[in-house]
C-alpha positions as CSV (number, residue, x, y, z in Angstrom):
1,M,-34.0,-28.5,-44.3
2,I,-32.8,-24.7,-43.8
3,V,-36.5,-23.7,-44.6
4,R,-37.8,-25.7,-41.5
5,L,-35.1,-23.9,-39.0
6,I,-35.7,-20.2,-39.8
7,V,-39.4,-21.5,-40.0
8,F,-38.6,-22.9,-36.2
9,V,-36.4,-20.0,-35.1
10,A,-39.4,-17.5,-36.5
11,I,-42.1,-19.3,-34.6
12,F,-39.4,-19.0,-31.7
13,F,-39.2,-15.5,-31.4
14,I,-42.7,-14.5,-32.3
15,G,-43.5,-16.6,-29.5
16,W,-41.0,-14.9,-26.9
17,W,-42.0,-11.6,-28.1
18,L,-45.6,-12.4,-27.7
19,Y,-44.9,-13.7,-23.9
20,R,-43.5,-11.0,-23.5
21,R,-45.9,-8.4,-24.1
22,F,-48.3,-11.1,-22.0
23,V,-46.6,-10.2,-18.7
24,A,-45.9,-6.3,-19.3
25,F,-50.2,-6.3,-20.0
26,K,-50.7,-8.4,-16.6
27,G,-47.9,-6.3,-15.2
28,S,-49.8,-3.0,-16.2
29,Q,-53.1,-4.8,-15.3
30,S,-52.7,-5.3,-11.8
31,P,-52.6,-2.1,-9.7
32,T,-52.8,-4.1,-6.3
33,K,-49.1,-5.8,-7.2
34,A,-47.7,-2.1,-7.9
35,K,-49.2,-0.6,-4.6
36,T,-47.4,-3.0,-2.4
37,Q,-44.1,-2.9,-4.2
38,E,-44.5,0.8,-4.0
39,S,-45.2,0.2,0.0
40,S,-42.2,-2.3,-0.2
41,K,-39.5,0.0,-0.9
42,K,-41.2,2.9,1.3
43,D,-40.9,0.1,4.6
44,E,-37.1,-0.7,3.4
45,S,-36.5,2.9,3.8
46,Q,-38.3,3.4,6.9
47,E,-36.0,3.3,10.0
48,S,-37.6,0.9,13.4
49,M,-38.7,2.4,16.0
50,V,-37.8,1.9,19.7
51,R,-40.0,2.8,22.5
52,C,-38.6,5.0,25.5
53,E,-38.5,3.0,28.7
54,E,-39.2,6.5,30.5
55,C,-41.8,8.0,29.2
56,Q,-43.2,5.3,26.4
57,T,-42.8,7.5,23.5
58,F,-40.9,6.1,20.1
59,T,-37.9,7.2,18.8
60,P,-35.7,6.4,16.2
61,R,-33.5,3.6,16.5
62,S,-30.6,5.7,15.5
63,H,-31.1,8.3,17.5
64,A,-32.2,6.1,20.7
65,I,-29.4,6.1,23.6
66,H,-29.5,2.5,25.4
67,D,-27.6,1.5,28.5
68,Q,-25.6,-1.6,29.1
69,D,-28.5,-3.8,29.1
70,A,-29.4,-2.6,25.4
71,R,-32.8,-0.8,26.9
72,P,-33.4,2.2,24.3
73,F,-34.0,5.8,26.2
74,C,-35.1,9.4,23.8
75,S,-32.2,11.4,25.9
76,T,-29.8,11.1,28.5
77,E,-32.0,12.7,31.0
78,H,-34.2,10.2,30.9
79,L,-31.8,6.9,31.6
80,K,-30.7,9.1,34.0
81,T,-34.1,9.1,35.9
82,F,-34.5,5.9,34.6
83,N,-31.2,4.2,37.1
84,Q,-31.4,6.2,39.7
85,K,-35.6,4.9,39.8
86,H,-34.0,1.4,39.3
């Protein structure tokens, strides 16, 4: 009875080890998955860009200046110019 249990546990661990090796092998064989994981890491570290209402250039959201209507501007000069026009 104990011999069957030991054999069953040994077979279970061998199967688990083979499964882990297979998953690691499949992960190393798929270069597109690795590239997409790298690009998603880059996307998370990049900041979103907003377009200036006056000159239509893109500026990082943290550098943009917003008016009371939450319109983004690249500088205070463009904010003043836009306010004078409208």
